[in-house]
DOMARBA-894335 format. One record per residue (C-alpha): residue in one letter; x, y negated, z negated. Coordinates in Angstrom, 3 decimals. Each point is the difference from the previous one (the first is absolute). Layout:
N
+-----+----------+----------+----------+
: res :        u :        v :        w :
+-----+----------+----------+----------+
:   a :        X :        Y :        Z :
...
+-----+----------+----------+----------+
This chain:
386
+-----+----------+----------+----------+
: res :        u :        v :        w :
+-----+----------+----------+----------+
:   x : -115.079 :   19.720 :   48.190 :
:   x :   -0.322 :    3.578 :   -1.126 :
:   x :   -2.086 :    0.472 :   -3.140 :
:   x :    3.176 :    0.608 :   -2.017 :
:   x :    1.657 :   -3.151 :    1.314 :
:   x :   -3.168 :   -1.913 :   -0.828 :
:   x :   -0.027 :    1.199 :   -3.598 :
:   x :    3.707 :   -0.576 :   -0.538 :
:   x :   -0.295 :   -3.558 :    1.290 :
:   x :   -2.958 :   -0.756 :   -2.265 :
:   x :    1.559 :    1.382 :   -3.180 :
:   x :    3.178 :   -1.945 :    0.759 :
:   x :   -2.072 :   -3.197 :    0.141 :
:   x :    0.198 :   -0.395 :    3.753 :
:   x :   -2.899 :   -0.418 :    2.403 :
:   x :   -0.602 :    3.140 :    2.078 :
:   x :   -2.169 :    0.152 :    3.124 :
:   x :   -3.073 :    0.588 :   -2.176 :
:   x :   -0.833 :    0.551 :   -3.643 :
:   x :    0.662 :    3.684 :   -0.857 :
:   x :   -2.735 :    2.343 :   -1.189 :
:   x :    0.539 :    2.344 :   -2.964 :
:   x :   -2.719 :    2.633 :   -0.315 :
:   x :   -0.262 :    3.726 :   -0.534 :
:   x :    3.374 :    0.814 :   -1.571 :
:   x :   -0.484 :    0.329 :   -3.767 :
:   x :   -2.740 :    0.082 :   -2.598 :
:   x :    0.391 :   -3.772 :   -0.400 :
:   x :   -0.316 :   -0.723 :    3.734 :
:   x :   -2.168 :    2.900 :    1.104 :
:   x :   -3.585 :    0.807 :    0.977 :
:   x :   -2.412 :    2.190 :   -1.925 :
:   x :   -1.456 :    2.989 :    1.819 :
:   x :   -3.500 :   -1.396 :    0.667 :
:   x :    1.099 :   -3.090 :    1.986 :
:   x :    2.731 :    2.061 :    1.689 :
:   x :   -2.615 :    2.421 :    1.310 :
:   x :   -2.065 :   -2.948 :    1.196 :
:   x :    2.969 :   -1.543 :    1.806 :
:   x :    0.772 :    3.283 :    1.746 :
:   x :   -3.599 :    0.239 :    1.143 :
:   x :   -0.020 :   -3.573 :    1.328 :
:   x :    3.222 :    0.405 :    1.986 :
:   x :   -0.645 :    3.552 :    1.161 :
:   x :    2.908 :    1.685 :   -1.762 :
:   x :   -0.298 :    3.616 :   -1.053 :
:   x :    2.484 :    0.694 :   -2.793 :
:   x :   -0.158 :    2.012 :   -3.229 :
:   x :   -1.047 :   -1.506 :   -3.311 :
:   x :    3.349 :    0.324 :   -1.738 :
:   x :    0.930 :   -1.795 :   -3.216 :
:   x :    3.048 :   -2.048 :   -0.896 :
:   x :    2.427 :    1.786 :   -2.353 :
:   x :   -2.025 :    3.191 :    0.702 :
:   x :   -2.275 :   -1.244 :   -2.793 :
:   x :   -3.759 :    0.103 :    0.770 :
:   x :   -0.982 :   -1.299 :   -3.437 :
:   x :    1.851 :   -3.240 :    0.703 :
:   x :   -2.448 :   -0.469 :    2.858 :
:   x :    2.375 :   -1.870 :    2.319 :
:   x :    0.285 :    1.204 :    3.579 :
:   x :    3.160 :    1.030 :    1.815 :
:   x :   -0.572 :   -2.033 :    3.157 :
:   x :    0.667 :    1.755 :    3.303 :
:   x :    2.366 :   -1.596 :    2.509 :
:   x :   -2.652 :   -0.933 :    2.598 :
:   x :   -1.960 :   -1.892 :   -2.647 :
:   x :    3.152 :   -1.653 :   -1.365 :
:   x :    0.734 :   -1.361 :    3.466 :
:   x :   -3.591 :   -1.242 :    0.393 :
:   x :    0.352 :   -1.758 :   -3.365 :
:   x :    3.117 :   -1.793 :    1.342 :
:   x :    1.906 :    1.203 :   -3.054 :
:   x :    3.636 :   -1.076 :    0.216 :
:   x :    1.198 :    2.379 :   -2.710 :
:   x :    0.139 :    3.736 :   -0.517 :
:   x :    0.260 :    1.672 :   -3.364 :
:   x :    2.311 :    2.564 :   -1.528 :
:   x :   -1.411 :    1.527 :   -3.167 :
:   x :    0.992 :    2.539 :   -2.594 :
:   x :   -2.253 :    2.735 :   -1.388 :
:   x :   -0.870 :    1.448 :   -3.347 :
:   x :    1.890 :    3.279 :   -0.583 :
:   x :   -1.318 :    2.966 :    1.951 :
:   x :   -1.035 :    1.765 :   -3.206 :
:   x :   -2.146 :   -2.976 :   -1.043 :
:   x :   -1.608 :   -0.307 :    3.433 :
:   x :   -0.746 :    3.718 :    0.135 :
:   x :   -1.447 :    0.055 :   -3.514 :
:   x :   -2.335 :   -2.845 :    0.826 :
:   x :   -1.131 :    1.640 :    3.236 :
:   x :   -0.859 :    3.184 :   -1.902 :
:   x :   -1.585 :   -1.526 :   -3.114 :
:   x :   -3.721 :    0.287 :   -0.651 :
:   x :   -2.058 :   -2.334 :    2.231 :
:   x :   -0.826 :   -3.338 :   -1.648 :
:   x :    2.417 :    0.607 :   -2.880 :
:   x :    2.571 :   -2.625 :   -0.951 :
:   x :    2.900 :   -0.723 :    2.330 :
:   x :    3.266 :    0.034 :   -1.978 :
:   x :    3.285 :   -1.363 :    1.349 :
:   x :    3.619 :    0.869 :   -0.771 :
:   x :    0.023 :   -2.292 :   -3.057 :
:   x :   -3.005 :    1.694 :   -1.601 :
:   x :   -2.297 :   -2.967 :    0.657 :
:   x :   -2.851 :    0.150 :    2.470 :
:   x :   -3.451 :   -0.792 :    1.265 :
:   x :   -3.560 :    1.057 :   -0.756 :
:   x :   -2.688 :    0.272 :    2.678 :
:   x :   -2.718 :   -2.583 :   -0.657 :
:   x :   -1.890 :    0.396 :    3.282 :
:   x :    0.308 :    1.551 :    3.464 :
:   x :    3.548 :   -0.703 :    1.221 :
:   x :    0.405 :   -2.509 :   -2.844 :
:   x :    2.641 :    0.532 :   -2.689 :
:   x :    0.938 :   -2.071 :   -3.043 :
:   x :    3.310 :    0.074 :   -1.964 :
:   x :   -1.242 :    1.578 :   -3.194 :
:   x :    2.555 :    2.660 :   -0.987 :
:   x :    2.502 :   -1.468 :   -2.468 :
:   x :    2.432 :    2.486 :   -1.590 :
:   x :    1.471 :   -2.308 :   -2.672 :
:   x :   -2.941 :   -1.983 :   -1.414 :
:   x :    1.177 :    0.315 :   -3.608 :
:   x :    3.736 :   -0.578 :    0.478 :
:   x :    1.408 :   -2.948 :   -1.944 :
:   x :    3.641 :    0.983 :   -0.662 :
:   x :    3.005 :    1.053 :    2.099 :
:   x :   -0.179 :    3.378 :   -1.768 :
:   x :   -3.450 :    0.514 :    1.519 :
:   x :    1.546 :   -0.475 :    3.435 :
:   x :    2.802 :    2.449 :   -0.778 :
:   x :   -2.595 :    2.594 :   -1.002 :
:   x :   -1.848 :   -0.268 :    3.331 :
:   x :    0.840 :    3.010 :    2.181 :
:   x :   -1.446 :   -1.045 :    3.348 :
:   x :    2.312 :   -2.749 :    1.220 :
:   x :    0.412 :    0.325 :    3.767 :
:   x :    2.873 :    1.762 :    1.742 :
:   x :    1.195 :   -2.632 :    2.449 :
:   x :    2.675 :    2.329 :    1.397 :
:   x :   -2.570 :    2.384 :    1.513 :
:   x :    1.109 :    0.100 :    3.664 :
:   x :   -3.544 :    0.416 :    1.327 :
:   x :   -0.686 :   -3.635 :   -0.906 :
:   x :    2.310 :   -1.323 :    2.726 :
:   x :    0.787 :    2.981 :    2.262 :
:   x :   -1.757 :   -1.631 :    2.966 :
:   x :    1.309 :   -3.545 :   -0.484 :
:   x :    3.272 :    0.222 :    1.952 :
:   x :   -1.664 :    1.370 :    3.135 :
:   x :   -2.900 :   -2.464 :   -0.112 :
:   x :    2.248 :   -3.032 :   -0.445 :
:   x :    2.503 :    1.191 :    2.618 :
:   x :   -2.751 :    0.491 :    2.576 :
:   x :   -1.353 :   -3.512 :   -0.536 :
:   x :    3.476 :   -1.504 :    0.083 :
:   x :    0.807 :    1.802 :    3.244 :
:   x :   -3.188 :   -1.340 :    1.589 :
:   x :    0.970 :   -3.493 :   -1.249 :
:   x :   -3.456 :   -1.418 :    0.634 :
:   x :   -1.555 :   -0.596 :   -3.407 :
:   x :    1.305 :   -1.372 :   -3.281 :
:   x :    0.420 :    2.811 :   -2.530 :
:   x :   -1.798 :   -0.687 :   -3.278 :
:   x :    0.940 :    2.693 :   -2.499 :
:   x :   -2.322 :    0.598 :   -2.928 :
:   x :    0.775 :    2.584 :   -2.669 :
:   x :   -3.144 :    0.793 :   -1.979 :
:   x :    0.804 :   -1.513 :   -3.352 :
:   x :   -2.287 :   -1.672 :   -2.421 :
:   x :    2.678 :   -2.380 :   -1.179 :
:   x :    0.677 :   -0.588 :   -3.697 :
:   x :   -2.981 :   -2.137 :   -1.038 :
:   x :   -2.613 :    1.962 :    1.958 :
:   x :    1.563 :    3.340 :   -0.888 :
:   x :   -0.140 :   -0.928 :   -3.688 :
:   x :   -3.735 :   -0.618 :    0.503 :
:   x :   -0.298 :    3.399 :    1.657 :
:   x :    1.811 :    1.712 :   -2.863 :
:   x :   -1.884 :   -1.709 :   -2.833 :
:   x :   -3.041 :   -1.791 :    1.402 :
:   x :    0.155 :   -3.691 :    0.820 :
:   x :   -1.648 :   -1.237 :   -3.187 :
:   x :    2.186 :    2.223 :   -2.174 :
:   x :    3.274 :   -1.057 :    1.587 :
:   x :   -0.853 :   -3.708 :   -0.005 :
:   x :   -0.764 :    0.260 :   -3.701 :
:   x :    3.258 :    1.868 :   -0.586 :
:   x :    1.915 :   -2.878 :    1.597 :
:   x :   -1.248 :   -2.076 :   -2.943 :
:   x :   -0.096 :    2.513 :   -2.847 :
:   x :    2.959 :    2.215 :    0.985 :
:   x :    2.210 :   -2.151 :    2.224 :
:   x :    3.152 :    2.090 :   -0.451 :
:   x :   -1.883 :    3.120 :    1.097 :
:   x :   -1.467 :   -1.857 :    2.992 :
:   x :    3.479 :   -1.047 :    1.129 :
:   x :    1.315 :    3.561 :   -0.321 :
:   x :   -2.911 :    1.382 :    2.016 :
:   x :    0.425 :   -2.608 :    2.749 :
:   x :    3.732 :    0.639 :    0.214 :
:   x :   -0.452 :    3.774 :    0.055 :
:   x :   -2.485 :   -0.311 :    2.844 :
:   x :    2.373 :   -2.383 :    1.756 :
:   x :    2.792 :    2.556 :   -0.292 :
:   x :   -2.162 :    2.695 :    1.591 :
:   x :   -0.924 :   -2.443 :    2.760 :
:   x :    3.696 :   -0.605 :    0.673 :
:   x :    0.659 :    3.726 :    0.153 :
:   x :   -2.590 :    0.570 :    2.701 :
:   x :    0.990 :   -3.190 :    1.808 :
:   x :    3.592 :    1.210 :    0.100 :
:   x :   -0.928 :    3.270 :    1.703 :
:   x :   -2.393 :   -1.823 :    2.322 :
:   x :    2.578 :   -2.590 :    1.062 :
:   x :    2.609 :    2.692 :    0.497 :
:   x :   -2.283 :    1.767 :    2.484 :
:   x :   -0.897 :   -3.248 :    1.764 :
:   x :    3.601 :   -1.052 :    0.503 :
:   x :    0.141 :   -3.080 :    2.199 :
:   x :   -3.329 :    0.805 :    1.641 :
:   x :   -2.186 :   -2.406 :   -1.948 :
:   x :   -0.914 :   -3.671 :    0.285 :
:   x :   -2.261 :   -0.537 :   -3.034 :
:   x :   -0.391 :    1.795 :   -3.345 :
:   x :   -3.382 :   -0.428 :   -1.654 :
:   x :   -0.260 :   -0.075 :   -3.794 :
:   x :   -2.449 :   -1.760 :   -2.295 :
:   x :   -1.888 :   -0.316 :   -3.266 :
:   x :   -3.486 :   -1.515 :   -0.273 :
:   x :    0.343 :   -2.935 :   -2.388 :
:   x :   -2.868 :   -2.352 :    0.824 :
:   x :   -3.750 :   -0.366 :   -0.401 :
:   x :   -2.495 :   -2.094 :    1.927 :
:   x :    0.725 :   -3.028 :   -2.171 :
:   x :    3.373 :    0.471 :   -1.663 :
:   x :    2.657 :    2.530 :   -1.011 :
:   x :   -0.579 :    3.218 :   -1.923 :
:   x :    2.788 :   -1.014 :   -2.369 :
:   x :    1.528 :   -3.401 :   -0.644 :
:   x :    3.070 :   -1.176 :    1.940 :
:   x :    1.924 :    0.203 :   -3.278 :
:   x :   -0.975 :    3.641 :   -0.479 :
:   x :    0.849 :    0.781 :    3.624 :
:   x :    3.476 :   -1.469 :   -0.439 :
:   x :    0.464 :    1.751 :   -3.325 :
:   x :   -1.293 :    3.490 :    0.867 :
:   x :   -0.151 :    0.551 :    3.746 :
:   x :    2.276 :   -2.365 :    1.855 :
:   x :    3.196 :    1.760 :   -1.158 :
:   x :   -1.387 :    3.352 :    1.159 :
:   x :   -1.041 :   -1.417 :    3.377 :
:   x :    3.355 :   -1.744 :    0.400 :
:   x :    1.833 :    3.241 :   -0.787 :
:   x :   -2.005 :    1.946 :    2.597 :
:   x :    0.406 :   -2.656 :    2.693 :
:   x :    3.724 :   -0.250 :   -0.718 :
:   x :    0.235 :    3.792 :    0.325 :
:   x :   -1.715 :   -0.174 :    3.410 :
:   x :    2.109 :   -2.862 :    1.305 :
:   x :    3.224 :    1.723 :   -0.995 :
:   x :   -0.953 :    2.855 :    2.334 :
:   x :   -1.715 :   -1.597 :    2.991 :
:   x :   -0.213 :   -3.227 :    1.940 :
:   x :   -3.754 :    0.469 :    0.398 :
:   x :   -2.263 :   -2.795 :   -1.194 :
:   x :   -1.921 :    0.571 :   -3.243 :
:   x :   -3.788 :   -0.219 :    0.398 :
:   x :   -1.745 :   -0.542 :   -3.353 :
:   x :   -3.730 :    0.676 :   -0.360 :
:   x :   -1.987 :   -1.591 :   -2.808 :
:   x :   -3.707 :   -0.756 :    0.102 :
:   x :   -1.671 :   -2.995 :   -1.579 :
:   x :    1.191 :   -3.469 :   -0.907 :
:   x :    3.751 :    0.489 :   -0.375 :
:   x :    0.991 :   -3.530 :    1.027 :
:   x :    1.529 :   -0.741 :   -3.460 :
:   x :    2.493 :    2.832 :    0.594 :
:   x :    1.100 :   -0.679 :    3.579 :
:   x :    3.115 :   -1.864 :   -1.100 :
:   x :    0.866 :    3.037 :   -2.140 :
:   x :   -0.531 :    2.337 :    2.939 :
:   x :    2.314 :   -2.099 :    2.156 :
:   x :    2.618 :   -0.065 :   -2.756 :
:   x :    0.121 :    3.805 :   -0.308 :
:   x :    0.248 :    0.565 :    3.748 :
:   x :   -3.502 :    0.463 :    1.399 :
:   x :    0.061 :   -0.823 :    3.731 :
:   x :   -3.670 :    0.537 :    0.948 :
:   x :   -3.050 :   -0.550 :   -2.230 :
:   x :   -3.258 :    1.862 :    0.624 :
:   x :   -3.023 :   -0.166 :    0.098 :
:   x :   -0.579 :   -3.770 :   -0.535 :
:   x :   -3.456 :    0.455 :   -1.516 :
:   x :   -1.633 :   -3.135 :    1.303 :
:   x :   -3.059 :    0.232 :   -2.245 :
:   x :    2.082 :    0.169 :   -3.191 :
:   x :    0.700 :   -3.243 :   -1.832 :
:   x :    2.873 :   -2.079 :    1.327 :
:   x :    0.814 :    2.605 :    2.659 :
:   x :   -2.835 :   -1.604 :    1.951 :
:   x :    2.110 :   -3.115 :    0.507 :
:   x :    1.890 :    1.265 :    3.017 :
:   x :    1.437 :   -3.389 :    0.893 :
:   x :    1.537 :   -0.241 :   -3.483 :
:   x :    1.448 :    3.513 :    0.257 :
:   x :    1.562 :   -0.747 :    3.374 :
:   x :    1.414 :   -3.366 :   -1.052 :
:   x :    1.321 :    1.087 :   -3.386 :
:   x :    1.256 :    3.514 :    0.728 :
:   x :   -0.006 :    0.502 :    3.767 :
:   x :    3.700 :   -0.620 :    0.516 :
:   x :    0.998 :    2.666 :   -2.518 :
:   x :   -2.525 :    2.805 :    0.352 :
:   x :   -2.075 :    1.411 :    2.857 :
:   x :   -3.721 :    0.657 :   -0.357 :
:   x :   -1.992 :    3.035 :    1.161 :
:   x :   -3.767 :    0.354 :   -0.238 :
:   x :   -2.389 :   -2.860 :   -0.632 :
:   x :   -3.137 :    1.255 :    1.781 :
:   x :   -2.704 :    0.169 :   -2.658 :
:   x :   -1.447 :    3.438 :   -0.815 :
:   x :   -2.489 :   -1.321 :   -2.567 :
:   x :   -2.389 :   -1.924 :    2.228 :
:   x :    1.344 :   -0.735 :    3.479 :
:   x :    0.884 :    3.493 :    1.215 :
:   x :   -2.888 :    1.915 :   -1.627 :
:   x :   -2.753 :   -2.629 :    0.270 :
:   x :    1.011 :   -2.449 :    2.715 :
:   x :   -0.943 :    0.069 :    3.658 :
:   x :    2.507 :    0.836 :    2.699 :
:   x :    0.405 :   -3.730 :    0.640 :
:   x :    0.443 :   -0.694 :   -3.729 :
:   x :    2.894 :    2.454 :    0.032 :
:   x :    1.520 :   -1.540 :    3.118 :
:   x :   -0.098 :   -3.502 :   -1.456 :
:   x :    1.437 :    1.108 :   -3.352 :
:   x :    2.909 :    1.743 :    1.687 :
:   x :    0.623 :   -3.125 :    2.065 :
:   x :   -0.099 :   -2.205 :   -3.114 :
:   x :    2.386 :    2.165 :   -1.996 :
:   x :    2.482 :    0.384 :    2.854 :
:   x :    0.072 :   -3.713 :    0.703 :
:   x :    0.703 :   -0.707 :   -3.671 :
:   x :    2.515 :    2.717 :   -0.870 :
:   x :    1.476 :    0.677 :    3.430 :
:   x :    1.897 :   -3.149 :    1.103 :
:   x :    3.749 :    0.605 :   -0.029 :
:   x :   -0.495 :    3.745 :   -0.392 :
:   x :   -0.083 :    1.707 :   -3.361 :
:   x :   -3.519 :    1.429 :    0.343 :
:   x :   -1.515 :    3.336 :    1.043 :
:   x :   -3.757 :    0.518 :    0.302 :
:   x :   -1.607 :    2.665 :   -2.141 :
:   x :   -3.108 :    0.645 :   -2.009 :
:   x :    0.056 :   -0.780 :   -3.707 :
:   x :    0.803 :    3.536 :   -1.097 :
:   x :   -1.439 :    3.095 :    1.673 :
:   x :   -2.996 :   -0.417 :    2.307 :
:   x :   -2.719 :    1.463 :   -2.195 :
:   x :   -3.080 :    2.048 :    0.885 :
:   x :   -2.283 :   -3.055 :   -0.011 :
:   x :    1.798 :   -1.612 :    2.979 :
:   x :   -1.726 :    0.468 :    3.383 :
:   x :    2.358 :    1.440 :    2.608 :
:   x :   -0.951 :   -2.841 :    2.351 :
:   x :    1.515 :   -2.457 :   -2.473 :
:   x :    3.285 :    1.899 :   -0.157 :
:   x :    0.276 :   -0.252 :    3.770 :
:   x :   -1.003 :   -3.675 :   -0.152 :
:   x :    2.832 :   -0.633 :   -2.474 :
:   x :    2.736 :    1.505 :    2.138 :
:   x :   -1.426 :   -1.362 :    3.263 :
:   x :   -0.019 :   -3.500 :   -1.486 :
:   x :    3.762 :    0.303 :   -0.408 :
:   x :    0.319 :    0.640 :    3.725 :
:   x :   -2.370 :   -2.890 :    0.702 :
:   x :    1.355 :   -2.655 :   -2.376 :
:   x :    3.319 :    1.303 :   -1.312 :
:   x :    2.435 :   -0.750 :    2.821 :
:   x :    2.629 :   -2.650 :   -0.664 :
:   x :   -0.087 :   -2.927 :    0.011 :
:   x :   -3.036 :    0.419 :   -2.243 :
:   x :   -2.946 :   -2.228 :    0.800 :
:   x :    1.052 :   -0.553 :    3.591 :
+-----+----------+----------+----------+
């Protein structure tokens, strides 16, 4: 199979020739710059240290094609950009000063090449009038956000080798509300000012739909998967109760997914860290096709056999390779055996793609990244376990 055929089979719950690999194509499936440099050194690739979304402060590498092939990645990404004016301003700002995005939120440098989301433009807002008074809502119609998208997607489609995973840079409604207010402030507002919280989430959702509309228009038919997401889980549970999710966020997510599916046949890839098992039925109901990252060290998400049995016929899984202990602290053989275990649990019948649990962080040895993808070649051919 070609890599694209492999991915399409897996996400349609069919067994391909081997389990697909998803790595290097978004901030949720990418590699930070330090391990990327180490991988390039190990495999003898000389390529520039470019950053995904042209955003150094995010810290995630834009992986060169030679390295993508060595990583056996079966997908290639198509991304948007922040407006040219925002990118240029940030390139010219004083060194070590705050990075500010097109929403007015941003990041503060807390160490060398280490940035923390600490710029919140609406920390005191509690009423819809406060939102109306805010002057820095983003202009989603700025053509420099998506000017490159049509050419990039068309080139990949013409090559017809890799599945196209398109990822507009959007903190989706829940995470964007955190960015605008601060996480603790917004969570408290969901309790103390619930009508305001709903208005803010819906307003963010509307802006997300605006950008998604332009993005999908430029993609046309040249896309296989659209990645969206909202981090909802913690190591042990959810950040909000299932009742609150269904009351505040589920309608916004359903509206966005419905908007996408009205305009493309691409599968919807939903990223949410943590233990989100109590919400998987909700995700399936609103049209999520692929769930990522399957954080195996988080609560009931560790029960892979349960996930496969209960949900595996209705949703595909992507991720599952632990970035808390196995990838950063395990030996090469520990990584190999974990990849084998996860594939043999989630992979039968298709419906699974290997990936790290979120981005490969700076504490992961490059040898372990190569061990992860090489284990797929070693153990991931169907029939699994043969």
